[in-house]
PDBQT receptor file of N, H, CA, C and O in Angstrom, charges set to zero:
ATOM      1  N   MET A   1     129.076 112.178 140.582  1.00  0.00    +0.000 N 
ATOM      2  CA  MET A   1     129.011 111.669 141.931  1.00  0.00    +0.000 C 
ATOM      3  C   MET A   1     128.569 110.216 141.889  1.00  0.00    +0.000 C 
ATOM      4  O   MET A   1     127.372 109.940 141.815  1.00  0.00    +0.000 OA
ATOM      5  N   SER A   2     129.475 109.322 141.932  1.00  0.00    +0.000 N 
ATOM      6  H   SER A   2     130.448 109.547 141.992  1.00  0.00    +0.000 HD
ATOM      7  CA  SER A   2     129.140 107.906 141.823  1.00  0.00    +0.000 C 
ATOM      8  C   SER A   2     128.666 107.308 143.137  1.00  0.00    +0.000 C 
ATOM      9  O   SER A   2     128.066 106.234 143.127  1.00  0.00    +0.000 OA
ATOM     10  N   GLY A   3     128.907 107.951 144.249  1.00  0.00    +0.000 N 
ATOM     11  H   GLY A   3     129.395 108.824 144.257  1.00  0.00    +0.000 HD
ATOM     12  CA  GLY A   3     128.547 107.380 145.530  1.00  0.00    +0.000 C 
ATOM     13  C   GLY A   3     127.192 107.817 146.048  1.00  0.00    +0.000 C 
ATOM     14  O   GLY A   3     126.916 107.605 147.229  1.00  0.00    +0.000 OA
ATOM     15  N   THR A   4     126.327 108.415 145.235  1.00  0.00    +0.000 N 
ATOM     16  H   THR A   4     126.552 108.587 144.276  1.00  0.00    +0.000 HD
ATOM     17  CA  THR A   4     125.045 108.922 145.729  1.00  0.00    +0.000 C 
ATOM     18  C   THR A   4     123.978 107.843 145.798  1.00  0.00    +0.000 C 
ATOM     19  O   THR A   4     122.991 108.018 146.511  1.00  0.00    +0.000 OA
ATOM     20  N   GLY A   5     124.136 106.744 145.090  1.00  0.00    +0.000 N 
ATOM     21  H   GLY A   5     124.938 106.602 144.510  1.00  0.00    +0.000 HD
ATOM     22  CA  GLY A   5     123.139 105.682 145.111  1.00  0.00    +0.000 C 
ATOM     23  C   GLY A   5     121.952 105.940 144.208  1.00  0.00    +0.000 C 
ATOM     24  O   GLY A   5     120.988 105.175 144.230  1.00  0.00    +0.000 OA
ATOM     25  N   VAL A   6     121.996 106.994 143.417  1.00  0.00    +0.000 N 
ATOM     26  H   VAL A   6     122.779 107.615 143.399  1.00  0.00    +0.000 HD
ATOM     27  CA  VAL A   6     120.912 107.317 142.492  1.00  0.00    +0.000 C 
ATOM     28  C   VAL A   6     121.278 106.754 141.123  1.00  0.00    +0.000 C 
ATOM     29  O   VAL A   6     122.345 107.063 140.593  1.00  0.00    +0.000 OA
ATOM     30  N   PRO A   7     120.396 105.924 140.543  1.00  0.00    +0.000 N 
ATOM     31  CA  PRO A   7     120.714 105.368 139.226  1.00  0.00    +0.000 C 
ATOM     32  C   PRO A   7     120.666 106.460 138.156  1.00  0.00    +0.000 C 
ATOM     33  O   PRO A   7     119.901 107.416 138.281  1.00  0.00    +0.000 OA
ATOM     34  N   PRO A   8     121.478 106.322 137.110  1.00  0.00    +0.000 N 
ATOM     35  CA  PRO A   8     121.446 107.332 136.037  1.00  0.00    +0.000 C 
ATOM     36  C   PRO A   8     120.105 107.295 135.305  1.00  0.00    +0.000 C 
ATOM     37  O   PRO A   8     119.490 106.237 135.172  1.00  0.00    +0.000 OA
ATOM     38  N   ALA A   9     119.667 108.437 134.840  1.00  0.00    +0.000 N 
ATOM     39  H   ALA A   9     120.166 109.296 134.947  1.00  0.00    +0.000 HD
ATOM     40  CA  ALA A   9     118.389 108.535 134.130  1.00  0.00    +0.000 C 
ATOM     41  C   ALA A   9     118.529 107.894 132.758  1.00  0.00    +0.000 C 
ATOM     42  O   ALA A   9     119.536 108.083 132.076  1.00  0.00    +0.000 OA
ATOM     43  N   ALA A  10     117.533 107.149 132.362  1.00  0.00    +0.000 N 
ATOM     44  H   ALA A  10     116.714 106.995 132.915  1.00  0.00    +0.000 HD
ATOM     45  CA  ALA A  10     117.518 106.507 131.050  1.00  0.00    +0.000 C 
ATOM     46  C   ALA A  10     116.986 107.497 130.012  1.00  0.00    +0.000 C 
ATOM     47  O   ALA A  10     116.051 108.252 130.280  1.00  0.00    +0.000 OA
ATOM     48  N   LEU A  11     117.589 107.482 128.838  1.00  0.00    +0.000 N 
ATOM     49  H   LEU A  11     118.348 106.868 128.620  1.00  0.00    +0.000 HD
ATOM     50  CA  LEU A  11     117.120 108.343 127.754  1.00  0.00    +0.000 C 
ATOM     51  C   LEU A  11     115.870 107.743 127.137  1.00  0.00    +0.000 C 
ATOM     52  O   LEU A  11     115.811 106.532 126.926  1.00  0.00    +0.000 OA
ATOM     53  N   PRO A  12     114.872 108.561 126.845  1.00  0.00    +0.000 N 
ATOM     54  CA  PRO A  12     113.652 108.016 126.229  1.00  0.00    +0.000 C 
ATOM     55  C   PRO A  12     113.923 107.618 124.778  1.00  0.00    +0.000 C 
ATOM     56  O   PRO A  12     114.719 108.248 124.082  1.00  0.00    +0.000 OA
ATOM     57  N   VAL A  13     113.259 106.583 124.353  1.00  0.00    +0.000 N 
ATOM     58  H   VAL A  13     112.613 106.071 124.919  1.00  0.00    +0.000 HD
ATOM     59  CA  VAL A  13     113.359 106.125 122.971  1.00  0.00    +0.000 C 
ATOM     60  C   VAL A  13     112.096 106.570 122.251  1.00  0.00    +0.000 C 
ATOM     61  O   VAL A  13     110.988 106.201 122.641  1.00  0.00    +0.000 OA
ATOM     62  N   ILE A  14     112.264 107.362 121.201  1.00  0.00    +0.000 N 
ATOM     63  H   ILE A  14     113.164 107.661 120.884  1.00  0.00    +0.000 HD
ATOM     64  CA  ILE A  14     111.117 107.870 120.442  1.00  0.00    +0.000 C 
ATOM     65  C   ILE A  14     111.108 107.160 119.096  1.00  0.00    +0.000 C 
ATOM     66  O   ILE A  14     112.076 107.257 118.342  1.00  0.00    +0.000 OA
ATOM     67  N   PRO A  15     110.039 106.452 118.785  1.00  0.00    +0.000 N 
ATOM     68  CA  PRO A  15     109.975 105.737 117.512  1.00  0.00    +0.000 C 
ATOM     69  C   PRO A  15     109.972 106.693 116.315  1.00  0.00    +0.000 C 
ATOM     70  O   PRO A  15     109.469 107.813 116.405  1.00  0.00    +0.000 OA
ATOM     71  N   LEU A  16     110.532 106.243 115.212  1.00  0.00    +0.000 N 
ATOM     72  H   LEU A  16     110.941 105.334 115.139  1.00  0.00    +0.000 HD
ATOM     73  CA  LEU A  16     110.603 107.050 113.993  1.00  0.00    +0.000 C 
ATOM     74  C   LEU A  16     109.210 107.439 113.501  1.00  0.00    +0.000 C 
ATOM     75  O   LEU A  16     109.035 108.514 112.929  1.00  0.00    +0.000 OA
ATOM     76  N   ARG A  17     108.232 106.583 113.718  1.00  0.00    +0.000 N 
ATOM     77  H   ARG A  17     108.375 105.709 114.183  1.00  0.00    +0.000 HD
ATOM     78  CA  ARG A  17     106.858 106.890 113.274  1.00  0.00    +0.000 C 
ATOM     79  C   ARG A  17     106.289 108.112 113.986  1.00  0.00    +0.000 C 
ATOM     80  O   ARG A  17     105.410 108.783 113.444  1.00  0.00    +0.000 OA
ATOM     81  N   GLU A  18     106.769 108.411 115.185  1.00  0.00    +0.000 N 
ATOM     82  H   GLU A  18     107.482 107.866 115.625  1.00  0.00    +0.000 HD
ATOM     83  CA  GLU A  18     106.298 109.593 115.898  1.00  0.00    +0.000 C 
ATOM     84  C   GLU A  18     107.074 110.843 115.492  1.00  0.00    +0.000 C 
ATOM     85  O   GLU A  18     106.540 111.949 115.571  1.00  0.00    +0.000 OA
ATOM     86  N   ILE A  19     108.306 110.687 115.067  1.00  0.00    +0.000 N 
ATOM     87  H   ILE A  19     108.739 109.789 115.003  1.00  0.00    +0.000 HD
ATOM     88  CA  ILE A  19     109.136 111.825 114.681  1.00  0.00    +0.000 C 
ATOM     89  C   ILE A  19     108.893 112.238 113.235  1.00  0.00    +0.000 C 
ATOM     90  O   ILE A  19     108.964 113.423 112.912  1.00  0.00    +0.000 OA
ATOM     91  N   ALA A  20     108.611 111.283 112.367  1.00  0.00    +0.000 N 
ATOM     92  H   ALA A  20     108.553 110.319 112.629  1.00  0.00    +0.000 HD
ATOM     93  CA  ALA A  20     108.506 111.539 110.929  1.00  0.00    +0.000 C 
ATOM     94  C   ALA A  20     107.515 112.654 110.566  1.00  0.00    +0.000 C 
ATOM     95  O   ALA A  20     107.882 113.538 109.792  1.00  0.00    +0.000 OA
ATOM     96  N   PRO A  21     106.287 112.660 111.080  1.00  0.00    +0.000 N 
ATOM     97  CA  PRO A  21     105.371 113.752 110.684  1.00  0.00    +0.000 C 
ATOM     98  C   PRO A  21     105.887 115.131 111.086  1.00  0.00    +0.000 C 
ATOM     99  O   PRO A  21     105.728 116.095 110.337  1.00  0.00    +0.000 OA
ATOM    100  N   TRP A  22     106.496 115.230 112.250  1.00  0.00    +0.000 N 
ATOM    101  H   TRP A  22     106.625 114.447 112.858  1.00  0.00    +0.000 HD
ATOM    102  CA  TRP A  22     107.026 116.514 112.699  1.00  0.00    +0.000 C 
ATOM    103  C   TRP A  22     108.243 116.918 111.879  1.00  0.00    +0.000 C 
ATOM    104  O   TRP A  22     108.435 118.103 111.608  1.00  0.00    +0.000 OA
ATOM    105  N   ALA A  23     109.057 115.965 111.484  1.00  0.00    +0.000 N 
ATOM    106  H   ALA A  23     108.900 115.002 111.704  1.00  0.00    +0.000 HD
ATOM    107  CA  ALA A  23     110.219 116.266 110.651  1.00  0.00    +0.000 C 
ATOM    108  C   ALA A  23     109.776 116.755 109.267  1.00  0.00    +0.000 C 
ATOM    109  O   ALA A  23     110.359 117.693 108.724  1.00  0.00    +0.000 OA
ATOM    110  N   VAL A  24     108.757 116.125 108.703  1.00  0.00    +0.000 N 
ATOM    111  H   VAL A  24     108.284 115.363 109.144  1.00  0.00    +0.000 HD
ATOM    112  CA  VAL A  24     108.228 116.564 107.403  1.00  0.00    +0.000 C 
ATOM    113  C   VAL A  24     107.630 117.962 107.526  1.00  0.00    +0.000 C 
ATOM    114  O   VAL A  24     107.857 118.810 106.663  1.00  0.00    +0.000 OA
ATOM    115  N   PHE A  25     106.873 118.205 108.585  1.00  0.00    +0.000 N 
ATOM    116  H   PHE A  25     106.689 117.516 109.285  1.00  0.00    +0.000 HD
ATOM    117  CA  PHE A  25     106.267 119.512 108.809  1.00  0.00    +0.000 C 
ATOM    118  C   PHE A  25     107.337 120.599 108.955  1.00  0.00    +0.000 C 
ATOM    119  O   PHE A  25     107.224 121.664 108.348  1.00  0.00    +0.000 OA
ATOM    120  N   ALA A  26     108.364 120.335 109.750  1.00  0.00    +0.000 N 
ATOM    121  H   ALA A  26     108.456 119.470 110.243  1.00  0.00    +0.000 HD
ATOM    122  CA  ALA A  26     109.443 121.311 109.946  1.00  0.00    +0.000 C 
ATOM    123  C   ALA A  26     110.202 121.548 108.639  1.00  0.00    +0.000 C 
ATOM    124  O   ALA A  26     110.594 122.677 108.347  1.00  0.00    +0.000 OA
ATOM    125  N   SER A  27     110.408 120.492 107.856  1.00  0.00    +0.000 N 
ATOM    126  H   SER A  27     110.090 119.575 108.094  1.00  0.00    +0.000 HD
ATOM    127  CA  SER A  27     111.093 120.644 106.567  1.00  0.00    +0.000 C 
ATOM    128  C   SER A  27     110.280 121.495 105.606  1.00  0.00    +0.000 C 
ATOM    129  O   SER A  27     110.836 122.338 104.903  1.00  0.00    +0.000 OA
ATOM    130  N   LEU A  28     108.980 121.284 105.568  1.00  0.00    +0.000 N 
ATOM    131  H   LEU A  28     108.528 120.599 106.139  1.00  0.00    +0.000 HD
ATOM    132  CA  LEU A  28     108.128 122.093 104.691  1.00  0.00    +0.000 C 
ATOM    133  C   LEU A  28     108.115 123.556 105.117  1.00  0.00    +0.000 C 
ATOM    134  O   LEU A  28     108.127 124.451 104.272  1.00  0.00    +0.000 OA
ATOM    135  N   LEU A  29     108.090 123.802 106.424  1.00  0.00    +0.000 N 
ATOM    136  H   LEU A  29     108.080 123.075 107.111  1.00  0.00    +0.000 HD
ATOM    137  CA  LEU A  29     108.145 125.187 106.900  1.00  0.00    +0.000 C 
ATOM    138  C   LEU A  29     109.479 125.836 106.534  1.00  0.00    +0.000 C 
ATOM    139  O   LEU A  29     109.515 127.003 106.143  1.00  0.00    +0.000 OA
ATOM    140  N   ALA A  30     110.561 125.093 106.659  1.00  0.00    +0.000 N 
ATOM    141  H   ALA A  30     110.531 124.146 106.977  1.00  0.00    +0.000 HD
ATOM    142  CA  ALA A  30     111.878 125.634 106.309  1.00  0.00    +0.000 C 
ATOM    143  C   ALA A  30     111.956 125.928 104.808  1.00  0.00    +0.000 C 
ATOM    144  O   ALA A  30     112.467 126.975 104.410  1.00  0.00    +0.000 OA
ATOM    145  N   LEU A  31     111.458 125.022 103.982  1.00  0.00    +0.000 N 
ATOM    146  H   LEU A  31     111.043 124.172 104.305  1.00  0.00    +0.000 HD
ATOM    147  CA  LEU A  31     111.466 125.257 102.534  1.00  0.00    +0.000 C 
ATOM    148  C   LEU A  31     110.584 126.444 102.159  1.00  0.00    +0.000 C 
ATOM    149  O   LEU A  31     110.938 127.228 101.279  1.00  0.00    +0.000 OA
ATOM    150  N   LEU A  32     109.448 126.575 102.817  1.00  0.00    +0.000 N 
ATOM    151  H   LEU A  32     109.160 125.938 103.532  1.00  0.00    +0.000 HD
ATOM    152  CA  LEU A  32     108.576 127.721 102.564  1.00  0.00    +0.000 C 
ATOM    153  C   LEU A  32     109.262 129.026 102.952  1.00  0.00    +0.000 C 
ATOM    154  O   LEU A  32     109.135 130.027 102.246  1.00  0.00    +0.000 OA
ATOM    155  N   ALA A  33     109.977 129.023 104.052  1.00  0.00    +0.000 N 
ATOM    156  H   ALA A  33     110.081 128.210 104.626  1.00  0.00    +0.000 HD
ATOM    157  CA  ALA A  33     110.689 130.225 104.486  1.00  0.00    +0.000 C 
ATOM    158  C   ALA A  33     111.790 130.593 103.502  1.00  0.00    +0.000 C 
ATOM    159  O   ALA A  33     111.943 131.765 103.158  1.00  0.00    +0.000 OA
ATOM    160  N   VAL A  34     112.560 129.608 103.045  1.00  0.00    +0.000 N 
ATOM    161  H   VAL A  34     112.436 128.656 103.324  1.00  0.00    +0.000 HD
ATOM    162  CA  VAL A  34     113.630 129.884 102.073  1.00  0.00    +0.000 C 
ATOM    163  C   VAL A  34     113.029 130.369 100.760  1.00  0.00    +0.000 C 
ATOM    164  O   VAL A  34     113.553 131.301 100.148  1.00  0.00    +0.000 OA
ATOM    165  N   TRP A  35     111.932 129.747 100.318  1.00  0.00    +0.000 N 
ATOM    166  H   TRP A  35     111.507 128.991 100.814  1.00  0.00    +0.000 HD
ATOM    167  CA  TRP A  35     111.298 130.195  99.083  1.00  0.00    +0.000 C 
ATOM    168  C   TRP A  35     110.782 131.621  99.227  1.00  0.00    +0.000 C 
ATOM    169  O   TRP A  35     110.952 132.433  98.318  1.00  0.00    +0.000 OA
ATOM    170  N   PHE A  36     110.157 131.936 100.356  1.00  0.00    +0.000 N 
ATOM    171  H   PHE A  36     110.019 131.277 101.095  1.00  0.00    +0.000 HD
ATOM    172  CA  PHE A  36     109.604 133.268 100.571  1.00  0.00    +0.000 C 
ATOM    173  C   PHE A  36     110.717 134.316 100.589  1.00  0.00    +0.000 C 
ATOM    174  O   PHE A  36     110.576 135.383  99.992  1.00  0.00    +0.000 OA
ATOM    175  N   VAL A  37     111.806 134.017 101.264  1.00  0.00    +0.000 N 
ATOM    176  H   VAL A  37     111.921 133.150 101.749  1.00  0.00    +0.000 HD
ATOM    177  CA  VAL A  37     112.931 134.957 101.319  1.00  0.00    +0.000 C 
ATOM    178  C   VAL A  37     113.536 135.129  99.933  1.00  0.00    +0.000 C 
ATOM    179  O   VAL A  37     113.917 136.239  99.560  1.00  0.00    +0.000 OA
ATOM    180  N   GLY A  38     113.630 134.054  99.169  1.00  0.00    +0.000 N 
ATOM    181  H   GLY A  38     113.320 133.152  99.471  1.00  0.00    +0.000 HD
ATOM    182  CA  GLY A  38     114.229 134.131  97.844  1.00  0.00    +0.000 C 
ATOM    183  C   GLY A  38     113.335 134.746  96.792  1.00  0.00    +0.000 C 
ATOM    184  O   GLY A  38     113.832 135.367  95.853  1.00  0.00    +0.000 OA
ATOM    185  N   ALA A  39     112.015 134.589  96.923  1.00  0.00    +0.000 N 
ATOM    186  H   ALA A  39     111.611 134.085  97.686  1.00  0.00    +0.000 HD
ATOM    187  CA  ALA A  39     111.099 135.078  95.893  1.00  0.00    +0.000 C 
ATOM    188  C   ALA A  39     110.724 136.536  96.087  1.00  0.00    +0.000 C 
ATOM    189  O   ALA A  39     110.327 137.196  95.127  1.00  0.00    +0.000 OA
ATOM    190  N   GLU A  40     110.837 137.046  97.277  1.00  0.00    +0.000 N 
ATOM    191  H   GLU A  40     111.160 136.510  98.056  1.00  0.00    +0.000 HD
ATOM    192  CA  GLU A  40     110.414 138.419  97.567  1.00  0.00    +0.000 C 
ATOM    193  C   GLU A  40     111.566 139.371  97.271  1.00  0.00    +0.000 C 
ATOM    194  O   GLU A  40     112.347 139.715  98.158  1.00  0.00    +0.000 OA
ATOM    195  N   GLN A  41     111.664 139.796  95.999  1.00  0.00    +0.000 N 
ATOM    196  H   GLN A  41     111.030 139.516  95.277  1.00  0.00    +0.000 HD
ATOM    197  CA  GLN A  41     112.806 140.592  95.570  1.00  0.00    +0.000 C 
ATOM    198  C   GLN A  41     112.504 142.066  95.391  1.00  0.00    +0.000 C 
ATOM    199  O   GLN A  41     113.395 142.825  95.009  1.00  0.00    +0.000 OA
ATOM    200  N   GLY A  42     111.315 142.487  95.644  1.00  0.00    +0.000 N 
ATOM    201  H   GLY A  42     110.592 141.870  95.954  1.00  0.00    +0.000 HD
ATOM    202  CA  GLY A  42     110.995 143.899  95.475  1.00  0.00    +0.000 C 
ATOM    203  C   GLY A  42     110.472 144.179  94.086  1.00  0.00    +0.000 C 
ATOM    204  O   GLY A  42     109.316 144.575  93.944  1.00  0.00    +0.000 OA
ATOM    205  N   ALA A  43     111.291 143.987  93.034  1.00  0.00    +0.000 N 
ATOM    206  H   ALA A  43     112.231 143.665  93.149  1.00  0.00    +0.000 HD
ATOM    207  CA  ALA A  43     110.879 144.270  91.662  1.00  0.00    +0.000 C 
ATOM    208  C   ALA A  43     109.851 143.260  91.179  1.00  0.00    +0.000 C 
ATOM    209  O   ALA A  43     108.921 143.622  90.459  1.00  0.00    +0.000 OA
ATOM    210  N   VAL A  44     110.004 142.007  91.562  1.00  0.00    +0.000 N 
ATOM    211  H   VAL A  44     110.760 141.713  92.147  1.00  0.00    +0.000 HD
ATOM    212  CA  VAL A  44     109.061 140.973  91.161  1.00  0.00    +0.000 C 
ATOM    213  C   VAL A  44     108.336 140.438  92.403  1.00  0.00    +0.000 C 
ATOM    214  O   VAL A  44     108.134 139.232  92.546  1.00  0.00    +0.000 OA
ATOM    215  N   ALA A  45     107.956 141.339  93.278  1.00  0.00    +0.000 N 
ATOM    216  H   ALA A  45     108.120 142.318  93.162  1.00  0.00    +0.000 HD
ATOM    217  CA  ALA A  45     107.360 140.957  94.547  1.00  0.00    +0.000 C 
ATOM    218  C   ALA A  45     105.943 140.444  94.374  1.00  0.00    +0.000 C 
ATOM    219  O   ALA A  45     105.210 140.893  93.493  1.00  0.00    +0.000 OA
ATOM    220  N   MET A  46     105.571 139.517  95.207  1.00  0.00    +0.000 N 
ATOM    221  H   MET A  46     106.167 139.152  95.923  1.00  0.00    +0.000 HD
ATOM    222  CA  MET A  46     104.201 139.015  95.228  1.00  0.00    +0.000 C 
ATOM    223  C   MET A  46     103.311 139.947  96.037  1.00  0.00    +0.000 C 
ATOM    224  O   MET A  46     102.098 139.988  95.832  1.00  0.00    +0.000 OA
ATOM    225  N   ILE A  47     103.910 140.690  96.949  1.00  0.00    +0.000 N 
ATOM    226  H   ILE A  47     104.895 140.657  97.115  1.00  0.00    +0.000 HD
ATOM    227  CA  ILE A  47     103.173 141.600  97.815  1.00  0.00    +0.000 C 
ATOM    228  C   ILE A  47     103.640 143.013  97.497  1.00  0.00    +0.000 C 
ATOM    229  O   ILE A  47     104.841 143.281  97.454  1.00  0.00    +0.000 OA
ATOM    230  N   ASP A  48     102.688 143.919  97.273  1.00  0.00    +0.000 N 
ATOM    231  H   ASP A  48     101.713 143.702  97.307  1.00  0.00    +0.000 HD
ATOM    232  CA  ASP A  48     103.053 145.301  96.956  1.00  0.00    +0.000 C 
ATOM    233  C   ASP A  48     103.785 145.965  98.117  1.00  0.00    +0.000 C 
ATOM    234  O   ASP A  48     103.595 145.612  99.281  1.00  0.00    +0.000 OA
ATOM    235  N   GLY A  49     104.609 146.914  97.775  1.00  0.00    +0.000 N 
ATOM    236  H   GLY A  49     104.764 147.200  96.829  1.00  0.00    +0.000 HD
ATOM    237  CA  GLY A  49     105.352 147.647  98.796  1.00  0.00    +0.000 C 
ATOM    238  C   GLY A  49     106.728 147.049  99.007  1.00  0.00    +0.000 C 
ATOM    239  O   GLY A  49     107.097 146.048  98.394  1.00  0.00    +0.000 OA
ATOM    240  N   ASN A  50     107.464 147.679  99.879  1.00  0.00    +0.000 N 
ATOM    241  H   ASN A  50     107.165 148.493 100.377  1.00  0.00    +0.000 HD
ATOM    242  CA  ASN A  50     108.854 147.294 100.107  1.00  0.00    +0.000 C 
ATOM    243  C   ASN A  50     109.062 146.720 101.512  1.00  0.00    +0.000 C 
ATOM    244  O   ASN A  50     110.190 146.391 101.878  1.00  0.00    +0.000 OA
ATOM    245  N   ALA A  51     107.996 146.595 102.299  1.00  0.00    +0.000 N 
ATOM    246  H   ALA A  51     107.079 146.863 102.002  1.00  0.00    +0.000 HD
ATOM    247  CA  ALA A  51     108.130 146.178 103.692  1.00  0.00    +0.000 C 
ATOM    248  C   ALA A  51     108.649 144.753 103.825  1.00  0.00    +0.000 C 
ATOM    249  O   ALA A  51     109.537 144.494 104.637  1.00  0.00    +0.000 OA
ATOM    250  N   ILE A  52     108.110 143.828 103.041  1.00  0.00    +0.000 N 
ATOM    251  H   ILE A  52     107.388 144.038 102.381  1.00  0.00    +0.000 HD
ATOM    252  CA  ILE A  52     108.557 142.433 103.137  1.00  0.00    +0.000 C 
ATOM    253  C   ILE A  52     110.004 142.315 102.700  1.00  0.00    +0.000 C 
ATOM    254  O   ILE A  52     110.787 141.604 103.330  1.00  0.00    +0.000 OA
ATOM    255  N   HIS A  53     110.367 143.002 101.629  1.00  0.00    +0.000 N 
ATOM    256  H   HIS A  53     109.730 143.579 101.117  1.00  0.00    +0.000 HD
ATOM    257  CA  HIS A  53     111.749 142.963 101.149  1.00  0.00    +0.000 C 
ATOM    258  C   HIS A  53     112.709 143.456 102.233  1.00  0.00    +0.000 C 
ATOM    259  O   HIS A  53     113.739 142.831 102.485  1.00  0.00    +0.000 OA
ATOM    260  N   GLU A  54     112.376 144.549 102.857  1.00  0.00    +0.000 N 
ATOM    261  H   GLU A  54     111.539 145.056 102.652  1.00  0.00    +0.000 HD
ATOM    262  CA  GLU A  54     113.239 145.078 103.905  1.00  0.00    +0.000 C 
ATOM    263  C   GLU A  54     113.274 144.159 105.125  1.00  0.00    +0.000 C 
ATOM    264  O   GLU A  54     114.302 144.057 105.795  1.00  0.00    +0.000 OA
ATOM    265  N   PHE A  55     112.159 143.491 105.416  1.00  0.00    +0.000 N 
ATOM    266  H   PHE A  55     111.324 143.574 104.872  1.00  0.00    +0.000 HD
ATOM    267  CA  PHE A  55     112.092 142.592 106.558  1.00  0.00    +0.000 C 
ATOM    268  C   PHE A  55     113.011 141.383 106.361  1.00  0.00    +0.000 C 
ATOM    269  O   PHE A  55     113.640 140.925 107.315  1.00  0.00    +0.000 OA
ATOM    270  N   VAL A  56     113.093 140.868 105.138  1.00  0.00    +0.000 N 
ATOM    271  H   VAL A  56     112.582 141.241 104.363  1.00  0.00    +0.000 HD
ATOM    272  CA  VAL A  56     113.899 139.672 104.871  1.00  0.00    +0.000 C 
ATOM    273  C   VAL A  56     115.235 140.010 104.206  1.00  0.00    +0.000 C 
ATOM    274  O   VAL A  56     115.937 139.110 103.744  1.00  0.00    +0.000 OA
ATOM    275  N   HIS A  57     115.592 141.285 104.153  1.00  0.00    +0.000 N 
ATOM    276  H   HIS A  57     115.023 142.017 104.528  1.00  0.00    +0.000 HD
ATOM    277  CA  HIS A  57     116.788 141.730 103.446  1.00  0.00    +0.000 C 
ATOM    278  C   HIS A  57     118.069 141.041 103.939  1.00  0.00    +0.000 C 
ATOM    279  O   HIS A  57     118.830 140.509 103.131  1.00  0.00    +0.000 OA
ATOM    280  N   ASP A  58     118.307 141.046 105.230  1.00  0.00    +0.000 N 
ATOM    281  H   ASP A  58     117.688 141.478 105.887  1.00  0.00    +0.000 HD
ATOM    282  CA  ASP A  58     119.525 140.426 105.755  1.00  0.00    +0.000 C 
ATOM    283  C   ASP A  58     119.509 138.921 105.583  1.00  0.00    +0.000 C 
ATOM    284  O   ASP A  58     120.554 138.310 105.361  1.00  0.00    +0.000 OA
ATOM    285  N   ALA A  59     118.337 138.317 105.683  1.00  0.00    +0.000 N 
ATOM    286  H   ALA A  59     117.487 138.813 105.864  1.00  0.00    +0.000 HD
ATOM    287  CA  ALA A  59     118.231 136.874 105.477  1.00  0.00    +0.000 C 
ATOM    288  C   ALA A  59     118.570 136.521 104.035  1.00  0.00    +0.000 C 
ATOM    289  O   ALA A  59     119.169 135.477 103.775  1.00  0.00    +0.000 OA
ATOM    290  N   ARG A  60     118.193 137.386 103.096  1.00  0.00    +0.000 N 
ATOM    291  H   ARG A  60     117.707 138.234 103.307  1.00  0.00    +0.000 HD
ATOM    292  CA  ARG A  60     118.533 137.140 101.690  1.00  0.00    +0.000 C 
ATOM    293  C   ARG A  60     120.042 137.083 101.511  1.00  0.00    +0.000 C 
ATOM    294  O   ARG A  60     120.552 136.177 100.853  1.00  0.00    +0.000 OA
ATOM    295  N   HIS A  61     120.760 138.038 102.088  1.00  0.00    +0.000 N 
ATOM    296  H   HIS A  61     120.345 138.775 102.623  1.00  0.00    +0.000 HD
ATOM    297  CA  HIS A  61     122.213 138.048 101.968  1.00  0.00    +0.000 C 
ATOM    298  C   HIS A  61     122.836 136.858 102.688  1.00  0.00    +0.000 C 
ATOM    299  O   HIS A  61     123.805 136.276 102.201  1.00  0.00    +0.000 OA
ATOM    300  N   LEU A  62     122.288 136.496 103.838  1.00  0.00    +0.000 N 
ATOM    301  H   LEU A  62     121.501 136.969 104.234  1.00  0.00    +0.000 HD
ATOM    302  CA  LEU A  62     122.809 135.362 104.591  1.00  0.00    +0.000 C 
ATOM    303  C   LEU A  62     122.664 134.060 103.797  1.00  0.00    +0.000 C 
ATOM    304  O   LEU A  62     123.546 133.203 103.855  1.00  0.00    +0.000 OA
ATOM    305  N   LEU A  63     121.568 133.906 103.063  1.00  0.00    +0.000 N 
ATOM    306  H   LEU A  63     120.852 134.603 103.016  1.00  0.00    +0.000 HD
ATOM    307  CA  LEU A  63     121.339 132.710 102.271  1.00  0.00    +0.000 C 
ATOM    308  C   LEU A  63     121.964 132.786 100.887  1.00  0.00    +0.000 C 
ATOM    309  O   LEU A  63     121.886 131.821 100.125  1.00  0.00    +0.000 OA
ATOM    310  N   GLY A  64     122.584 133.911 100.545  1.00  0.00    +0.000 N 
ATOM    311  H   GLY A  64     122.648 134.694 101.164  1.00  0.00    +0.000 HD
ATOM    312  CA  GLY A  64     123.278 134.026  99.273  1.00  0.00    +0.000 C 
ATOM    313  C   GLY A  64     122.429 134.520  98.119  1.00  0.00    +0.000 C 
ATOM    314  O   GLY A  64     122.852 134.414  96.968  1.00  0.00    +0.000 OA
ATOM    315  N   PHE A  65     121.253 135.054  98.381  1.00  0.00    +0.000 N 
ATOM    316  H   PHE A  65     120.910 135.141  99.316  1.00  0.00    +0.000 HD
ATOM    317  CA  PHE A  65     120.419 135.613  97.318  1.00  0.00    +0.000 C 
ATOM    318  C   PHE A  65     120.836 137.046  97.051  1.00  0.00    +0.000 C 
ATOM    319  O   PHE A  65     120.930 137.844  97.984  1.00  0.00    +0.000 OA
ATOM    320  N   PRO A  66     121.090 137.390  95.789  1.00  0.00    +0.000 N 
ATOM    321  CA  PRO A  66     121.377 138.800  95.488  1.00  0.00    +0.000 C 
ATOM    322  C   PRO A  66     120.070 139.584  95.462  1.00  0.00    +0.000 C 
ATOM    323  O   PRO A  66     119.029 139.058  95.069  1.00  0.00    +0.000 OA
ATOM    324  N   CYS A  67     120.133 140.830  95.878  1.00  0.00    +0.000 N 
ATOM    325  H   CYS A  67     120.979 141.257  96.197  1.00  0.00    +0.000 HD
ATOM    326  CA  CYS A  67     118.896 141.614  95.827  1.00  0.00    +0.000 C 
ATOM    327  C   CYS A  67     119.148 143.062  95.372  1.00  0.00    +0.000 C 
ATOM    328  O   CYS A  67     118.188 143.804  95.165  1.00  0.00    +0.000 OA
ATOM    329  N   HIS A  68     120.375 143.468  95.215  1.00  0.00    +0.000 N 
ATOM    330  H   HIS A  68     121.155 142.864  95.383  1.00  0.00    +0.000 HD
ATOM    331  CA  HIS A  68     120.622 144.808  94.678  1.00  0.00    +0.000 C 
ATOM    332  C   HIS A  68     122.018 144.888  94.123  1.00  0.00    +0.000 C 
ATOM    333  O   HIS A  68     122.424 145.936  93.623  1.00  0.00    +0.000 OA
TER     334      HIS A  68
C-alpha cells in the first residue's frame, strides 16, 4: 500500500561484535550435540544403560552415524 503515508520500517543494524559471542556459543552447543549423539553408541557409552542411545537413535541415523 504505497498511498498510506507510513514510511517503511528500517531494518536494525547489529554490529558483528554483538553477534560474535552468541555465534560462538551456538556453534559450541551444536558441536557438543553432534559429539554427544555420535559418541553415545551403547557399547562404548559414557552413561550406563540404553536410554540415551534410544533417545538419540534417530538423530544418529539422520547425521549418518551407524549404530547397529
